[in-house]
TIKOL-294009 format. One record per residue (C-alpha): residue in three letters; x, y, z. Coordinates in Angstrom, 3 decimals, always signed. Example, Ala and Ser with C-alpha at 12.3 -4.5 7.8 and 13.67 -1.06 7.14 Angstrom:
BEGIN
+-----+----------+----------+----------+
!  aa !        u !        v !        w !
+-----+----------+----------+----------+
! ala !  +12.300 !   -4.500 !   +7.800 !
! ser !  +13.670 !   -1.060 !   +7.140 !
+-----+----------+----------+----------+
This chain:
BEGIN
+-----+----------+----------+----------+
!  aa !        u !        v !        w !
+-----+----------+----------+----------+
! unk ! -109.571 ! -198.601 !  +48.644 !
! unk ! -108.511 ! -196.150 !  +51.340 !
! unk ! -106.116 ! -193.405 !  +50.283 !
! unk ! -103.781 ! -191.073 !  +52.138 !
! unk ! -102.309 ! -187.919 !  +50.628 !
! unk !  -98.841 ! -186.530 !  +51.272 !
! unk !  -97.561 ! -183.141 !  +50.068 !
! unk !  -93.905 ! -183.310 !  +49.125 !
! unk !  -90.912 ! -181.939 !  +47.245 !
! unk !  -88.464 ! -184.859 !  +47.574 !
! unk !  -85.393 ! -182.757 !  +46.981 !
! unk !  -84.210 ! -185.535 !  +47.234 !
! unk !  -86.258 ! -188.429 !  +48.685 !
! unk !  -84.383 ! -189.483 !  +51.847 !
! unk !  -84.751 ! -191.821 !  +54.836 !
! unk !  -86.869 ! -189.297 !  +56.733 !
! unk !  -89.295 ! -189.170 !  +53.805 !
! unk !  -89.402 ! -192.983 !  +53.716 !
! unk !  -90.308 ! -192.984 !  +57.435 !
! unk !  -93.029 ! -190.384 !  +56.874 !
! unk !  -94.529 ! -192.346 !  +53.986 !
! unk !  -94.571 ! -195.574 !  +55.998 !
! unk !  -96.125 ! -193.849 !  +59.005 !
! unk !  -98.768 ! -192.191 !  +56.815 !
! unk !  -99.894 ! -195.605 !  +55.572 !
! unk !  -99.733 ! -197.092 !  +59.063 !
! unk ! -101.665 ! -194.280 !  +60.769 !
! unk ! -104.474 ! -194.368 !  +58.213 !
! unk ! -104.414 ! -198.049 !  +57.241 !
! unk ! -104.353 ! -196.783 !  +53.662 !
! unk ! -104.055 ! -198.951 !  +50.566 !
! unk ! -102.964 ! -196.053 !  +48.341 !
! unk ! -100.486 ! -193.205 !  +48.862 !
! unk ! -101.090 ! -190.119 !  +46.705 !
! unk !  -98.157 ! -187.708 !  +46.562 !
! unk !  -98.660 ! -184.107 !  +45.441 !
! unk !  -95.162 ! -183.026 !  +44.427 !
! unk !  -93.702 ! -179.673 !  +43.378 !
! unk !  -92.220 ! -179.457 !  +39.903 !
! unk !  -88.986 ! -177.722 !  +38.861 !
! unk !  -89.118 ! -174.865 !  +41.389 !
! unk !  -89.931 ! -175.320 !  +45.060 !
! unk !  -91.756 ! -173.620 !  +47.908 !
! unk !  -88.655 ! -171.858 !  +49.253 !
! unk !  -87.903 ! -170.412 !  +45.811 !
! unk !  -85.211 ! -172.920 !  +44.872 !
! unk !  -84.721 ! -174.947 !  +41.707 !
! unk !  -85.024 ! -178.676 !  +42.429 !
! unk !  -81.682 ! -180.484 !  +42.380 !
! unk !  -83.110 ! -183.094 !  +39.959 !
! unk !  -85.893 ! -183.104 !  +37.375 !
! unk !  -89.464 ! -183.711 !  +38.426 !
! unk !  -89.410 ! -187.024 !  +36.548 !
! unk !  -86.460 ! -188.319 !  +38.574 !
! unk !  -88.043 ! -187.152 !  +41.827 !
! unk !  -91.395 ! -188.734 !  +40.862 !
! unk !  -89.506 ! -191.959 !  +40.199 !
! unk !  -87.932 ! -191.695 !  +43.660 !
! unk !  -91.431 ! -191.338 !  +45.130 !
! unk !  -92.670 ! -194.397 !  +43.251 !
! unk !  -89.650 ! -196.434 !  +44.366 !
! unk !  -90.232 ! -195.220 !  +47.933 !
! unk !  -93.816 ! -196.479 !  +48.090 !
! unk !  -96.060 ! -193.801 !  +46.554 !
! unk !  -98.826 ! -195.065 !  +44.257 !
! unk !  -99.818 ! -191.842 !  +42.490 !
! unk !  -97.570 ! -188.823 !  +41.971 !
! unk !  -99.178 ! -185.639 !  +40.660 !
! unk !  -97.574 ! -182.268 !  +40.107 !
! unk !  -98.368 ! -179.187 !  +42.161 !
! unk !  -98.485 ! -176.380 !  +39.557 !
! unk !  -95.802 ! -173.685 !  +39.610 !
! unk !  -98.332 ! -170.995 !  +40.608 !
! unk !  -98.916 ! -172.857 !  +43.906 !
! unk !  -95.556 ! -174.593 !  +44.381 !
! unk !  -93.513 ! -171.363 !  +44.574 !
! unk !  -95.645 ! -169.645 !  +47.196 !
! unk !  -96.037 ! -168.812 !  +50.849 !
! unk !  -97.531 ! -171.583 !  +52.976 !
! unk ! -101.194 ! -170.575 !  +52.654 !
! unk ! -101.275 ! -170.550 !  +48.844 !
! unk !  -99.079 ! -173.653 !  +48.618 !
! unk ! -101.457 ! -175.539 !  +50.934 !
! unk ! -104.602 ! -174.439 !  +49.096 !
! unk ! -103.308 ! -175.777 !  +45.798 !
! unk ! -102.117 ! -179.082 !  +47.219 !
! unk ! -105.297 ! -179.740 !  +49.209 !
! unk ! -107.468 ! -178.910 !  +46.193 !
! unk ! -105.694 ! -181.639 !  +44.198 !
! unk ! -106.091 ! -184.193 !  +46.969 !
! unk ! -109.754 ! -183.280 !  +47.337 !
! unk ! -110.280 ! -183.747 !  +43.584 !
! unk ! -108.629 ! -187.165 !  +43.800 !
! unk ! -111.052 ! -188.207 !  +46.583 !
! unk ! -108.278 ! -188.655 !  +49.113 !
! unk ! -109.507 ! -189.905 !  +52.495 !
! unk ! -106.748 ! -188.437 !  +54.667 !
! unk ! -103.711 ! -186.151 !  +54.608 !
! unk ! -100.698 ! -186.976 !  +56.734 !
! unk !  -97.986 ! -184.337 !  +57.097 !
! unk !  -94.766 ! -184.112 !  +59.055 !
! unk !  -94.532 ! -181.472 !  +61.775 !
! unk !  -92.371 ! -180.398 !  +64.663 !
! unk !  -95.470 ! -180.527 !  +66.897 !
! unk !  -96.561 ! -184.106 !  +66.189 !
! unk ! -100.047 ! -183.706 !  +67.739 !
! unk ! -102.938 ! -182.993 !  +65.359 !
! unk ! -105.127 ! -181.614 !  +68.168 !
! unk ! -102.789 ! -178.617 !  +68.485 !
! unk ! -103.459 ! -177.709 !  +64.832 !
! unk ! -107.239 ! -177.910 !  +65.235 !
! unk ! -107.048 ! -175.867 !  +68.435 !
! unk ! -105.038 ! -173.153 !  +66.708 !
! unk ! -107.440 ! -173.093 !  +63.757 !
! unk ! -110.429 ! -172.615 !  +66.093 !
! unk ! -108.558 ! -169.865 !  +67.918 !
! unk ! -107.653 ! -168.203 !  +64.612 !
! unk ! -111.246 ! -168.232 !  +63.378 !
! unk ! -112.515 ! -166.746 !  +66.634 !
! unk ! -109.887 ! -163.981 !  +66.744 !
! unk ! -109.130 ! -163.287 !  +63.080 !
! unk ! -109.513 ! -159.487 !  +63.141 !
! unk ! -107.470 ! -159.092 !  +66.315 !
! unk ! -104.752 ! -161.397 !  +65.007 !
! unk ! -104.538 ! -159.596 !  +61.669 !
! unk ! -104.122 ! -156.275 !  +63.477 !
! unk ! -101.367 ! -157.702 !  +65.683 !
! unk !  -99.584 ! -159.252 !  +62.699 !
! unk !  -99.613 ! -155.907 !  +60.896 !
! unk !  -98.154 ! -154.213 !  +63.984 !
! unk !  -95.371 ! -156.795 !  +64.175 !
! unk !  -94.590 ! -156.418 !  +60.470 !
! unk !  -94.284 ! -152.657 !  +60.914 !
! unk !  -91.296 ! -153.458 !  +63.142 !
! unk !  -89.605 ! -154.883 !  +60.067 !
! unk !  -90.288 ! -158.551 !  +60.838 !
! unk !  -91.030 ! -161.204 !  +58.230 !
! unk !  -94.611 ! -162.501 !  +58.008 !
! unk !  -93.865 ! -165.908 !  +59.642 !
! unk !  -92.127 ! -164.259 !  +62.597 !
! unk !  -94.817 ! -161.571 !  +62.878 !
! unk !  -97.586 ! -164.208 !  +62.840 !
! unk !  -95.826 ! -166.302 !  +65.472 !
! unk !  -95.360 ! -163.259 !  +67.735 !
! unk !  -98.994 ! -162.213 !  +67.282 !
! unk ! -100.360 ! -165.646 !  +68.225 !
! unk !  -98.079 ! -165.881 !  +71.248 !
! unk !  -98.987 ! -162.360 !  +72.369 !
! unk ! -102.714 ! -163.001 !  +72.308 !
! unk ! -102.606 ! -166.497 !  +73.772 !
! unk !  -99.548 ! -167.240 !  +75.860 !
! unk !  -99.586 ! -170.963 !  +76.568 !
! unk ! -100.443 ! -174.221 !  +74.897 !
! unk ! -100.187 ! -172.699 !  +71.448 !
! unk !  -98.738 ! -174.356 !  +68.374 !
! unk !  -95.354 ! -172.823 !  +67.529 !
! unk !  -95.794 ! -171.103 !  +64.168 !
! unk !  -92.165 ! -170.099 !  +63.921 !
! unk !  -91.331 ! -173.663 !  +62.823 !
! unk !  -91.615 ! -174.363 !  +59.068 !
! unk !  -93.460 ! -177.669 !  +59.102 !
! unk !  -95.892 ! -176.470 !  +61.766 !
! unk !  -96.678 ! -173.484 !  +59.528 !
! unk !  -97.400 ! -175.708 !  +56.523 !
! unk !  -99.400 ! -178.153 !  +58.647 !
! unk ! -101.578 ! -175.378 !  +60.032 !
! unk ! -102.361 ! -174.203 !  +56.517 !
! unk ! -103.163 ! -177.748 !  +55.359 !
! unk ! -105.707 ! -178.054 !  +58.175 !
! unk ! -107.054 ! -174.567 !  +57.396 !
! unk ! -107.360 ! -175.366 !  +53.661 !
! unk ! -109.249 ! -178.600 !  +54.385 !
! unk ! -111.714 ! -176.613 !  +56.494 !
! unk ! -112.123 ! -173.754 !  +53.993 !
! unk ! -112.540 ! -176.082 !  +51.012 !
! unk ! -114.996 ! -178.228 !  +52.977 !
! unk ! -112.959 ! -181.239 !  +51.951 !
! unk ! -114.007 ! -184.585 !  +53.493 !
! unk ! -110.390 ! -185.287 !  +54.398 !
! unk ! -109.013 ! -186.317 !  +57.789 !
! unk ! -105.806 ! -184.540 !  +58.824 !
! unk ! -103.060 ! -186.453 !  +60.646 !
! unk !  -99.474 ! -185.602 !  +61.505 !
! unk !  -96.197 ! -187.404 !  +62.138 !
! unk !  -93.560 ! -185.804 !  +64.332 !
! unk !  -90.325 ! -185.025 !  +62.516 !
! unk !  -87.556 ! -187.105 !  +64.026 !
! unk !  -83.910 ! -186.144 !  +64.608 !
! unk !  -83.421 ! -183.634 !  +61.791 !
! unk !  -84.990 ! -180.198 !  +61.440 !
! unk !  -86.150 ! -178.719 !  +58.142 !
! unk !  -83.347 ! -176.148 !  +58.015 !
! unk !  -80.556 ! -178.280 !  +59.515 !
! unk !  -77.351 ! -177.585 !  +57.596 !
! unk !  -75.564 ! -180.769 !  +58.703 !
! unk !  -76.724 ! -184.394 !  +59.255 !
! unk !  -78.403 ! -184.946 !  +62.623 !
! unk !  -77.704 ! -188.695 !  +62.921 !
! unk !  -75.884 ! -191.526 !  +61.103 !
! unk !  -78.968 ! -192.271 !  +58.984 !
! unk !  -81.314 ! -189.251 !  +59.135 !
! unk !  -80.558 ! -185.879 !  +57.578 !
! unk !  -82.663 ! -183.004 !  +56.275 !
! unk !  -82.880 ! -182.441 !  +52.522 !
! unk !  -80.996 ! -179.163 !  +53.088 !
! unk !  -78.047 ! -180.919 !  +54.729 !
! unk !  -78.059 ! -183.643 !  +52.052 !
! unk !  -77.827 ! -181.011 !  +49.308 !
! unk !  -75.042 ! -179.291 !  +51.246 !
! unk !  -73.171 ! -182.614 !  +51.441 !
! unk !  -73.469 ! -183.104 !  +47.693 !
! unk !  -72.401 ! -179.539 !  +46.878 !
! unk !  -69.526 ! -179.287 !  +49.357 !
! unk !  -67.991 ! -182.699 !  +48.659 !
! unk !  -68.998 ! -182.804 !  +44.983 !
! unk !  -70.045 ! -186.410 !  +45.365 !
! unk !  -73.344 ! -188.263 !  +45.456 !
! unk !  -71.789 ! -191.227 !  +47.242 !
! unk !  -71.275 ! -189.146 !  +50.381 !
! unk !  -75.040 ! -189.172 !  +51.094 !
! unk !  -75.421 ! -192.960 !  +50.822 !
! unk !  -76.359 ! -193.508 !  +54.487 !
! unk !  -79.088 ! -190.844 !  +54.396 !
! unk !  -81.137 ! -192.010 !  +51.395 !
! unk !  -82.678 ! -195.294 !  +50.219 !
! unk !  -80.658 ! -197.224 !  +47.643 !
! unk !  -83.254 ! -196.334 !  +45.001 !
! unk !  -82.722 ! -192.590 !  +45.562 !
! unk !  -78.956 ! -192.954 !  +45.345 !
! unk !  -79.209 ! -194.892 !  +42.067 !
! unk !  -81.646 ! -192.388 !  +40.576 !
! unk !  -79.467 ! -189.418 !  +41.539 !
! unk !  -76.486 ! -191.131 !  +39.927 !
! unk !  -78.591 ! -191.773 !  +36.829 !
! unk !  -79.613 ! -188.091 !  +36.758 !
! unk !  -75.994 ! -187.009 !  +37.075 !
! unk !  -74.862 ! -189.388 !  +34.342 !
! unk !  -77.666 ! -188.173 !  +32.037 !
! unk !  -77.344 ! -184.412 !  +32.598 !
! unk !  -73.815 ! -184.023 !  +33.974 !
! unk !  -74.863 ! -182.185 !  +37.137 !
! unk !  -77.405 ! -181.736 !  +39.902 !
! unk !  -78.925 ! -178.263 !  +39.880 !
! unk !  -78.560 ! -175.424 !  +42.390 !
! unk !  -79.277 ! -171.692 !  +42.227 !
! unk !  -75.685 ! -171.046 !  +41.208 !
! unk !  -76.343 ! -172.776 !  +37.874 !
! unk !  -79.124 ! -170.313 !  +37.076 !
! unk !  -77.539 ! -167.221 !  +38.609 !
! unk !  -75.996 ! -165.940 !  +35.320 !
! unk !  -79.489 ! -165.812 !  +33.781 !
! unk !  -80.892 ! -163.992 !  +36.814 !
! unk !  -78.010 ! -161.519 !  +36.632 !
! unk !  -78.699 ! -160.866 !  +32.955 !
! unk !  -82.397 ! -160.385 !  +33.743 !
! unk !  -81.663 ! -157.788 !  +36.395 !
! unk !  -78.966 ! -155.957 !  +34.449 !
! unk !  -81.245 ! -155.509 !  +31.437 !
! unk !  -84.411 ! -154.522 !  +33.349 !
! unk !  -85.713 ! -151.196 !  +34.584 !
! unk !  -87.264 ! -150.750 !  +38.042 !
! unk !  -90.642 ! -150.328 !  +36.346 !
! unk !  -90.292 ! -153.642 !  +34.536 !
! unk !  -89.362 ! -155.436 !  +37.757 !
! unk !  -92.358 ! -153.946 !  +39.549 !
! unk !  -94.640 ! -155.971 !  +37.239 !
! unk !  -93.156 ! -159.245 !  +38.548 !
! unk !  -95.142 ! -161.241 !  +41.089 !
! unk !  -94.152 ! -160.564 !  +44.732 !
! unk !  -91.866 ! -157.627 !  +43.864 !
! unk !  -93.055 ! -154.874 !  +46.197 !
! unk !  -92.078 ! -152.145 !  +48.673 !
! unk !  -89.165 ! -151.005 !  +46.540 !
! unk !  -87.217 ! -154.264 !  +46.843 !
! unk !  -86.430 ! -154.022 !  +43.116 !
! unk !  -84.025 ! -151.197 !  +43.979 !
! unk !  -82.041 ! -153.409 !  +46.354 !
! unk !  -81.867 ! -156.125 !  +43.696 !
! unk !  -80.546 ! -153.663 !  +41.141 !
! unk !  -78.171 ! -152.055 !  +43.635 !
! unk !  -76.309 ! -155.257 !  +44.493 !
! unk !  -76.459 ! -157.309 !  +41.286 !
! unk !  -73.531 ! -155.592 !  +39.541 !
! unk !  -71.026 ! -156.585 !  +42.199 !
! unk !  -72.506 ! -160.045 !  +42.929 !
! unk !  -70.298 ! -163.009 !  +42.056 !
! unk !  -72.608 ! -165.754 !  +43.331 !
! unk !  -76.286 ! -166.229 !  +44.089 !
! unk !  -75.562 ! -166.867 !  +47.763 !
! unk !  -73.495 ! -163.708 !  +48.079 !
! unk !  -76.137 ! -161.709 !  +46.234 !
! unk !  -79.004 ! -162.754 !  +48.524 !
! unk !  -76.858 ! -162.134 !  +51.610 !
! unk !  -76.464 ! -158.522 !  +50.432 !
! unk !  -80.152 ! -157.995 !  +49.590 !
! unk !  -81.595 ! -159.702 !  +52.679 !
! unk !  -83.224 ! -157.659 !  +55.458 !
! unk !  -85.305 ! -158.527 !  +58.535 !
! unk !  -88.444 ! -157.864 !  +56.523 !
! unk !  -87.363 ! -159.735 !  +53.401 !
! unk !  -86.298 ! -163.245 !  +54.378 !
! unk !  -83.988 ! -165.459 !  +52.359 !
! unk !  -86.942 ! -167.630 !  +51.304 !
! unk !  -89.045 ! -164.684 !  +50.212 !
! unk !  -86.185 ! -163.229 !  +48.184 !
! unk !  -85.525 ! -166.575 !  +46.514 !
! unk !  -89.171 ! -166.764 !  +45.444 !
! unk !  -88.913 ! -163.265 !  +43.977 !
! unk !  -85.802 ! -164.319 !  +42.074 !
! unk !  -87.612 ! -167.379 !  +40.755 !
! unk !  -90.481 ! -165.225 !  +39.503 !
! unk !  -88.053 ! -162.792 !  +37.877 !
! unk !  -86.344 ! -165.701 !  +36.160 !
! unk !  -89.619 ! -167.123 !  +34.830 !
! unk !  -91.051 ! -163.649 !  +34.140 !
! unk !  -94.124 ! -164.502 !  +36.194 !
! unk !  -96.152 ! -161.295 !  +36.092 !
! unk !  -98.467 ! -160.165 !  +38.888 !
! unk ! -101.467 ! -160.082 !  +36.579 !
! unk ! -100.867 ! -163.587 !  +35.245 !
! unk ! -100.228 ! -165.148 !  +38.647 !
! unk ! -103.227 ! -163.457 !  +40.227 !
! unk ! -105.414 ! -164.695 !  +37.381 !
! unk ! -104.073 ! -168.224 !  +37.843 !
! unk ! -104.815 ! -168.082 !  +41.567 !
! unk ! -108.299 ! -166.558 !  +41.374 !
! unk ! -110.097 ! -169.698 !  +42.516 !
! unk ! -107.333 ! -170.723 !  +44.998 !
! unk ! -107.580 ! -174.213 !  +43.485 !
! unk ! -105.785 ! -176.233 !  +40.838 !
! unk ! -107.693 ! -176.563 !  +37.553 !
! unk ! -106.106 ! -179.788 !  +36.276 !
! unk ! -104.206 ! -182.849 !  +37.504 !
! unk ! -100.793 ! -183.427 !  +35.899 !
! unk ! -100.050 ! -187.117 !  +36.390 !
! unk !  -96.336 ! -187.938 !  +36.742 !
! unk !  -96.176 ! -191.521 !  +38.000 !
! unk !  -98.348 ! -194.385 !  +39.193 !
! unk !  -97.943 ! -197.908 !  +40.513 !
! unk ! -100.266 ! -200.695 !  +39.432 !
! unk ! -102.369 ! -200.031 !  +42.535 !
! unk ! -102.393 ! -196.328 !  +41.741 !
! unk ! -103.500 ! -197.032 !  +38.179 !
! unk ! -106.343 ! -199.219 !  +39.482 !
! unk ! -107.387 ! -196.532 !  +42.000 !
! unk ! -107.440 ! -193.888 !  +39.285 !
! unk ! -109.533 ! -196.066 !  +36.969 !
! unk ! -112.095 ! -196.539 !  +39.751 !
! unk ! -112.270 ! -192.848 !  +40.685 !
! unk ! -111.829 ! -191.285 !  +37.251 !
! unk ! -115.506 ! -190.737 !  +36.456 !
! unk ! -115.994 ! -188.743 !  +39.657 !
! unk ! -112.876 ! -186.595 !  +39.388 !
! unk ! -113.996 ! -183.115 !  +38.420 !
! unk ! -110.686 ! -181.971 !  +36.919 !
! unk ! -109.043 ! -182.966 !  +33.625 !
! unk ! -106.210 ! -185.462 !  +34.104 !
! unk ! -103.209 ! -184.617 !  +31.952 !
! unk ! -100.780 ! -187.373 !  +31.120 !
! unk !  -98.892 ! -185.325 !  +28.515 !
! unk !  -98.482 ! -181.590 !  +28.032 !
! unk ! -101.217 ! -179.806 !  +26.098 !
! unk ! -101.645 ! -176.079 !  +25.453 !
! unk ! -105.396 ! -176.243 !  +25.954 !
! unk ! -105.222 ! -176.081 !  +29.743 !
! unk ! -105.121 ! -172.637 !  +31.379 !
! unk ! -102.541 ! -170.184 !  +32.600 !
! unk ! -101.381 ! -172.619 !  +35.273 !
! unk ! -100.012 ! -175.046 !  +32.724 !
! unk !  -98.345 ! -172.282 !  +30.688 !
! unk !  -96.439 ! -171.274 !  +33.807 !
! unk !  -95.342 ! -174.897 !  +34.300 !
! unk !  -94.108 ! -174.971 !  +30.716 !
! unk !  -92.080 ! -171.771 !  +31.197 !
! unk !  -90.648 ! -173.096 !  +34.484 !
! unk !  -89.431 ! -176.280 !  +32.748 !
! unk !  -87.789 ! -174.294 !  +29.936 !
! unk !  -86.066 ! -171.907 !  +32.349 !
! unk !  -84.858 ! -174.785 !  +34.541 !
! unk !  -83.396 ! -176.464 !  +31.455 !
! unk !  -81.172 ! -173.405 !  +30.841 !
! unk !  -78.884 ! -174.721 !  +33.582 !
! unk !  -77.711 ! -177.482 !  +31.205 !
! unk !  -75.694 ! -177.364 !  +28.008 !
! unk !  -77.605 ! -177.320 !  +24.709 !
! unk !  -77.999 ! -181.056 !  +24.068 !
! unk !  -79.050 ! -181.792 !  +27.653 !
! unk !  -81.359 ! -178.770 !  +27.613 !
! unk !  -83.216 ! -180.088 !  +24.583 !
! unk !  -83.535 ! -183.502 !  +26.209 !
! unk !  -85.183 ! -182.086 !  +29.325 !
! unk !  -87.528 ! -179.761 !  +27.431 !
! unk !  -88.561 ! -182.630 !  +25.162 !
! unk !  -89.335 ! -184.754 !  +28.223 !
! unk !  -91.845 ! -182.139 !  +29.352 !
! unk !  -93.884 ! -182.706 !  +26.190 !
! unk !  -93.302 ! -186.389 !  +25.510 !
! unk !  -92.902 ! -188.234 !  +28.812 !
! unk !  -95.947 ! -190.300 !  +29.768 !
! unk !  -96.661 ! -191.085 !  +33.444 !
! unk !  -94.174 ! -193.630 !  +34.777 !
! unk !  -95.679 ! -196.929 !  +35.848 !
! unk !  -92.682 ! -198.322 !  +37.691 !
! unk !  -89.285 ! -197.128 !  +38.837 !
! unk !  -86.728 ! -197.766 !  +36.089 !
! unk !  -83.746 ! -198.555 !  +38.295 !
+-----+----------+----------+----------+
């Protein structure tokens, strides 16, 4: 059975994701789609709008055959670390190919850039450091450095999906994974688009904005499959809300107001005195959005600040995160959902998978899993007490789903 891996967040699963999944199968002639999906907190430092179980169910309904969780220590990271964790899981699951969405749409451009990077690594690093000294964020500094050294025909690393795609290709090479890399061009909507780009295609960002601004799930009907709409309604009926940063902001505010600068300096990614800006603006902040707008600088992007806030909220210490990331690879496979085909694939490959497969939470597995447990508990704080207990219990008691319950 041929398998293709996709690396996703599904926040929520929409028509663009459905297109990507279909194209991934078509391009690779794969029998099995393996989705590596972030849990409760995402790569840009945001809480997911719905639980990982609901989003895994969306993936299953959308055509995925296996859904496994990308651990918190990788899921809430810059592109390079995020990619290393995801690729390590797909390698462990003996995935034949990875297919990712990109603004570029041509896989040769990614391989060309990787070869160029390997041949000019020291020069590029020096240029990136020079650009960052100007106060630029790392993504912008890296893009400028690449363009400065090689002026034409170069993959645009200022675009978010190109950045992730480059690091997927790089991780495959560094991990010596026997995985073919393929890409599908993103159509119509961009990753950061704030409003729908067409009558049927919209970015996840614009879909979340639609939900939040109009306070209705029905308003996104044309942008998501029927299964996603039903599952979001089910989530709302079960928990009474879909989550955003504003739901967790009171807990972040409490964390900051009761911490010293020294305590904040122990938190992962807190550096260069940014803790002082956090503490300076938190007292007057009335919303998460307003708070980040005050703290943001050219050097510290919105995404980077959100990740810092996530780590403050989960109390993810530098020492613990660095220990969890020592090998740059996941140390277990947390199974969230599987189709009948996925179950068959797993039974055939299981003996040759070098990582433990976890179907229910257990405290015997490493720092990575402890961080996942903390992330689930913190995420649950956004709900009232009875709903909170329900979600936390699901983390310990929910077995992998075998079909979408809609």
